[in-house]
C-alpha positions in Angstrom: -10.8 -14.3 -18.1 -10.2 -12.2 -15.0 -10.7 -8.4 -14.9 -8.8 -6.0 -13.0 -12.3 -5.1 -11.1 -12.3 -8.8 -9.6 -11.1 -9.2 -6.4 -10.0 -12.0 -4.8 -12.3 -12.7 -2.1 -15.8 -12.8 -1.8 -18.0 -10.1 -2.9 -19.4 -9.2 0.7 -16.5 -8.2 1.4 -16.7 -5.3 -0.5 -20.5 -4.7 0.2 -21.2 -2.1 2.7 -24.6 -4.0 3.3 -23.3 -6.9 4.4 -25.0 -7.4 7.7 -22.2 -7.9 10.4 -21.5 -10.9 11.0 -19.7 -13.9 13.5 -17.1 -16.5 11.5 -16.7 -20.2 12.2 -13.2 -19.2 13.9 -15.7 -16.4 16.2 -14.0 -13.6 14.6 -16.4 -10.9 14.0 -16.8 -8.8 10.8 -18.0 -5.0 10.3 -18.6 -3.4 6.7 -20.5 -0.1 6.7 -18.6 3.2 6.6 -20.3 4.3 10.1 -19.1 0.9 11.8 -15.4 1.0 10.4 -14.9 4.9 11.3 -16.4 4.3 14.8 -13.6 1.6 15.2 -11.3 3.7 13.5 -12.0 6.9 15.7 -12.2 4.4 18.8 -13.7 7.0 21.1 -14.6 4.0 23.1 -10.8 3.0 23.6 -12.5 -0.6 23.0 -10.1 -1.4 19.9 -6.6 -2.1 19.5 -4.1 -4.0 17.7 -2.3 -4.5 21.0 -2.7 -6.9 22.6 -3.5 -9.0 19.8 -4.4 -13.0 20.2 -3.5 -13.5 16.8 0.2 -12.4 17.4 2.5 -15.2 18.4 3.7 -15.2 21.8 7.4 -14.7 22.6 9.3 -14.2 19.2 7.6 -13.2 16.7 8.0 -11.8 12.7 9.8 -8.4 13.2 7.0 -6.6 10.6 4.5 -7.6 13.9 6.6 -5.1 15.8 6.1 -2.3 13.6 4.0 0.8 15.2 0.8 -0.3 13.4 0.3 -2.8 16.3 0.9 0.0 19.3 -2.2 2.3 20.3 -2.0 6.1 21.5 -3.6 5.3 24.7 -3.5 3.3 27.8 -3.9 -0.6 27.9 -3.4 -2.5 31.0 -1.6 0.3 32.8 0.9 0.2 30.0 2.0 3.6 28.7 1.2 3.8 24.9 4.0 3.7 22.6 2.0 4.7 19.2 2.7 8.5 19.1 6.7 8.2 20.3 7.0 5.2 17.6 6.0 7.3 14.7 7.6 10.6 16.1 10.9 9.0 15.4 10.2 9.2 11.7 6.9 11.3 11.2 9.1 14.3 9.8 10.1 12.5 6.6 6.9 11.7 5.4 5.4 14.9 6.0 3.4 16.6 3.1 5.8 19.0 2.3 9.0 16.9 2.7 7.2 14.2 0.3 6.6 17.2 -2.5 10.4 17.7 -2.5 10.8 14.1 -3.9 9.1 14.8 -6.8 12.4 14.9 -9.2 14.1 12.2 -7.4 10.8 9.7 -7.7 9.7 11.1 -11.3 13.6 10.0 -11.9 13.4 6.5 -10.7 10.4 5.7 -12.8 11.6 7.2 -16.0 15.0 5.1 -15.5 12.1 1.9 -15.5 10.3 3.1 -18.1 13.4 3.6 -20.0 14.5 0.0 -19.2 11.2 -1.4 -20.3 11.2 0.4 -23.6 14.9 -0.6 -24.5 14.6 -4.5 -23.5 10.9 -5.5 -23.9 9.1 -6.0 -27.4 6.3 -3.9 -26.6 5.1 -6.0 -24.3 5.5 -6.1 -20.6 4.4 -7.3 -17.0 3.3 -3.9 -15.3 3.3 -5.6 -12.2 6.8 -7.3 -11.9 8.7 -5.2 -14.0 7.6 -1.7 -13.0 5.0 -0.9 -10.4 6.4 -3.3 -7.3 9.9 -2.3 -9.1 9.5 1.4 -8.3 7.9 1.4 -5.5 10.4 -0.8 -3.9 13.2 1.5 -5.2 11.9 4.4 -3.6 11.3 3.0 -0.4 14.8 1.4 -0.4 16.5 4.7 -1.4 14.4 6.9 1.2 16.2 4.3 3.8 19.6 4.2 2.1 19.6 0.7 1.0 21.5 -0.4 -1.8 19.1 -2.0 -4.7 21.4 -4.9 -5.4 19.4 -6.8 -3.5 16.3 -5.9 -4.9 15.2 -9.4 -6.5 15.7 -11.3 -3.3 14.1 -8.7 -1.2 11.4 -9.0 -3.4 11.4 -12.9 -2.8 11.2 -11.9 0.8 8.1 -9.4 0.5 6.4 -12.1 -1.4 6.6 -14.2 1.6 5.4 -11.7 4.0 2.9 -10.3 2.2 1.0 -13.4 0.5 0.9 -15.0 3.7 -2.7 -16.1 4.4 -2.7 -14.7 8.3 -0.8 -13.0 10.3 0.2 -16.1 12.7 1.4 -17.8 9.5 4.0 -15.3 9.1 7.9 -17.2 8.9 10.1 -15.9 10.8 12.8 -14.7 8.1 15.3 -14.7 10.4 17.9 -14.1 6.8 16.0 -10.9 6.4 16.7 -10.0 10.2 20.3 -10.6 9.5 20.3 -8.4 6.3 19.0 -5.7 8.0 21.3 -5.8 11.5 24.2 -6.2 8.5 22.6 -2.6 7.3 22.5 -0.7 10.5 25.9 -2.0 11.5 27.4 -0.5 8.1 25.4 2.8 8.6 26.6 2.8 12.2 30.0 3.2 11.0 29.1 5.7 8.3 26.2 7.3 9.0 24.6 9.8 6.3 21.9 11.6 8.0 19.0 10.1 6.5 15.8 8.3 7.6 17.4 4.9 8.8 20.1 7.4 10.7 17.4 9.0 12.6 15.8 5.6 13.6 19.1 4.1 14.3 19.9 7.0 16.8 16.4 6.4 18.5 17.8 2.7 19.5 21.0 4.2 20.7 19.4 6.5 22.7 16.9 3.6 24.1 13.8 5.7 22.9 13.3 2.1 21.1 14.4 -1.3 21.2 16.3 -3.5 19.1 13.1 -5.2 18.3 11.3 -1.5 17.4 14.4 -0.8 14.8 13.4 -4.4 12.9 9.9 -3.4 13.3 10.3 0.1 11.6 12.8 -0.8 8.9 10.9 -3.8 7.8 7.6 -2.5 8.1 8.2 0.5 6.3 9.7 -1.6 3.5 6.8 -3.8 3.6 4.2 -1.1 3.6 6.4 1.0 1.1 6.3 -1.6 -1.5 3.4 -4.0 -1.3 0.3 -1.8 -0.7 1.8 1.0 -2.8 3.1 -1.5 -5.7 -0.6 -3.0 -5.7 -2.1 0.5 -5.9 0.0 1.3 -8.9 -1.2 -1.9 -10.5 -4.5 -0.8 -9.8 -4.2 2.3 -11.4 -3.3 1.2 -15.0 -5.6 -2.0 -14.8 -8.8 -0.6 -13.5 -8.8 2.9 -16.1 -7.6 0.2 -18.9 -11.0 -1.8 -18.0 -13.2 0.9 -17.7 -11.9 3.0 -20.7 -10.3 5.7 -19.1 -6.6 5.5 -20.0 -6.8 8.0 -22.7 -9.1 10.4 -20.5 -6.2 10.4 -18.3 -3.5 11.0 -20.6 -5.0 13.9 -21.8 -5.0 15.7 -18.4 -1.4 15.8 -19.2 -0.1 17.7 -15.8 -3.3 19.1 -14.6 -2.4 17.8 -10.7 -5.8 18.4 -9.0 -7.3 16.2 -11.7 -4.9 13.4 -11.6 -5.0 13.6 -7.6 -8.8 13.3 -8.1 -7.8 10.2 -10.1 -5.5 8.6 -7.6 -7.8 8.9 -4.7 -10.3 6.7 -6.6 -7.9 4.2 -7.8 -7.2 4.3 -3.8 -10.8 3.8 -2.8 -12.3 1.9 -5.9 -9.2 -0.9 -5.0 -8.6 -1.0 -1.5 -5.0 -2.7 -2.0 -5.4 -3.2 2.1 -8.6 -4.3 2.2 -9.0 -5.1 5.8 -7.4 -4.4 9.7 -8.0 -7.3 12.7 -8.2 -5.6 15.7 -8.5 -7.0 19.4 -11.8 -6.1 21.2 -10.6 -4.6 24.8 -14.4 -4.0 26.1 -17.7 -5.8 25.1 -19.4 -4.0 22.0 -22.2 -4.4 19.9 -22.4 -3.7 16.1 -26.6 -3.4 15.2 -27.6 -7.3 16.3 -23.7 -8.6 16.4 -22.5 -8.9 20.0 -18.7 -8.5 20.2 -17.1 -9.5 23.6 -14.0 -8.6 25.2 -11.2 -11.0 24.2 -12.4 -11.3 20.4 -10.7 -10.1 17.1 -13.0 -7.8 14.9 -12.1 -7.2 11.7 -13.1 -3.8 10.1 -13.3 -4.1 5.9 -11.9 -0.7 4.6 -12.8 -2.5 1.3 -16.6 -2.6 1.7 -16.6 0.7 3.5 -15.2 2.4 0.5 -18.4 1.5 -1.6 -20.3 2.8 1.1 -22.5 6.2 -0.2 -21.0 8.1 2.6 -17.5 8.3 0.7 -19.7 10.7 -1.6 -19.6 13.2 1.5 -23.4 14.1 0.8 -23.0 15.6 -2.7 -24.9 13.9 -5.3 -22.5 12.4 -7.4 -21.8 8.7 -9.0 -22.5 5.4 -6.6 -19.8 4.2 -5.0 -19.8 1.0 -7.0 -19.0 3.1 -9.8 -15.1 3.9 -10.8 -15.1 7.4 -11.2 -12.3 9.4 -12.0 -13.8 12.7 -11.4 -15.2 11.8 -7.9 -15.3 14.8 -5.6 -15.3 14.8 -2.3 -13.9 11.1 -2.0 -14.2 10.5 1.5 -12.3 7.1 1.5 -10.3 5.4 4.1 -8.3 3.5 1.9 -5.4 5.0 3.9 -6.9 4.5 7.3 -7.8 7.2 9.6 -7.0 9.9 12.3 -4.1 8.6 14.4 -3.3 5.2 12.0 -3.5 7.5 8.8 -1.3 5.7 6.7 2.5 7.5 7.5 3.2 7.2 3.8 -0.1 7.9 2.5 1.3 11.4 0.6 4.5 9.2 -0.5 2.3 6.7 -1.9 -0.3 9.2 -3.8 2.8 10.7 -5.2 4.4 7.8 -6.5 1.0 6.9 -8.0 0.5 10.3 -9.8 4.0 10.5 -11.0 3.8 6.9 -12.7 0.7 7.8 -14.4 2.0 10.9 -15.8 5.4 9.3 -17.2 4.1 5.8 -18.1 1.3 7.4 -20.2 3.6 10.0 -21.9 6.5 7.5 -22.5 4.4 4.3 -23.9 2.1 5.8 -26.5 -0.8 3.2 -26.9 -0.5 1.6 -23.5 -3.4 -0.7 -22.8 -4.0 -3.4 -21.2 -3.5 -6.7 -23.0 -7.0 -9.0 -22.6 -5.4 -12.2 -24.3 -3.0 -13.0 -21.2 -4.1 -13.5 -17.4 -4.9 -10.8 -14.8 -3.8 -12.5 -11.4 -4.5 -11.5 -8.3 -3.9 -13.0 -4.7 -5.5 -12.6 -1.6 -3.0 -12.0 1.9 -2.5 -9.1 4.0 -2.3 -6.8 1.0 -4.6 -7.4 -1.9 -1.4 -7.7 -4.5 -1.4 -8.6 -8.2 1.1 -10.9 -9.9 0.0 -10.6 -13.4 -0.7 -7.5 -15.1 0.2 -7.7 -19.2 -0.3 -4.3 -21.0 1.0 -3.5 -24.7 2.2 -0.4 -26.3 3.8 1.0 -29.2 7.4 0.4 -28.9 8.7 2.1 -31.7 6.8 5.6 -30.8 8.1 5.1 -26.9 11.5 5.0 -28.3 11.1 8.3 -30.2 9.7 9.5 -27.3 12.8 8.4 -25.6 14.8 9.7 -28.1 16.2 6.5 -29.9 16.4 5.4 -33.3 13.2 3.1 -33.6 14.5 -0.7 -33.7 12.3 -1.2 -37.2 14.6 1.6 -39.1 18.1 -0.1 -37.5 17.0 -3.1 -39.0 16.9 -5.4 -35.9 
C-alpha cells in the first residue's frame, strides 16, 4: 500500500547527494542545497526562465505568461519585467495584509468542515473534499470570482497541473474565455479588489492582455494546487508518522504550529523542481552545463540536505520532525522568486490544522484505502482517505448526533 511519504518520482530526485547529471534528452539536473541556492541567488545572471526552449513559440497556454517566466535582470537587451509584474499585486500578499485574512479563511474552513460532518458518514477524501476545495475557494475569493464554477475550474486546473511537461499543456481556450468574461464584468462593476488592480495596470498599458490572463490563471493555479497539495501533505504525513495528536495538543500555539507547517513544506516539497534556461556556460562539479541548455534544480532534494538545519545539531533532514528549527528549506523558492503567495499558503495550512483537528475528533488516515499521488508540474494528491468520529464531530458542531435521532 502506498504511504504519504512515497513520492511519485525516483528517489534520486529527493536525494541531495545525487551527483549532477545529464539526462537522455540533454537536460541537466542539480540536487544539493549549495547548487540549488547558487542558481536561485543567480549572482552570475546565468540562469533564467526567459527565454525558455520548452515554452512553445507564438500562442501558448496563458499560465506561461505569468511573472514566473520573467527575470529581474536584462536579457538580450530587453528591459526586465519581473519586478514590474510582481509589483502590481505584491501589496495584496504582504505579511501584514495576509494576516488580516485569518478570520475570513477560518470561516471558509469551518464551512467546509461542517459540510463534511453533515453530509459524510465519518469517512471522506481529504484531498478532493477539503484541501483542494479550500485552497480554490480562498484564491477565487481573493480574485473576486464566484465559486459556482468550482467543479469546472477544478477539472481545468487538473488538466494544467497534471500535464507531464510545460510543452504538453493544453491551450484551454474555454478558460481564457471564462477569464475574459470575468474581466469584462469587473470593468463594468469594479470592486476595488485584487483583480481590479490587475485590470487597472492593463488599462494603463503597464501590462499586456496576455500578462493579465497569465496573472489570473497563474495565481489561481499556484494558489490552488501547490497550496492544496501542501494541505493534504500536512494531514497525511502527520498521520503516517503518528503526530496528529501532538499537533492537536498544540491548540492555538502559533509558534509551534508554524514549525509544523515549515516542516510539511520542506519534507513534502509539493513543487519539487524548476526548469531554467542556461544563459552562460556553467559547471556544477564535473557536470558541464552549456549555454542554451535546460537546467532543472530540485527543491525536493535540496530540502533533504543537512544545510536546511542551519548548522544546528538536530534531526537528520531525512526525518520528518515537526519541531525542526531553524528550517531553511527552499520549498517556497528564494530571493526575488520567493513564492508570492507563500505567507498565504502558510496561513491556510495552519488554520486548517487548527480547525480540522478540533472539529474532527479521532481524525486519522484510513490505511485500508488507496493513497494516490501524481507527478506533474506539482506533486499532487488525488486520494487521501481519512476517518473521524462523526458523533463527536456533530457535538463539536452543535448538532444532535445522528444516532440519537434514529438516523
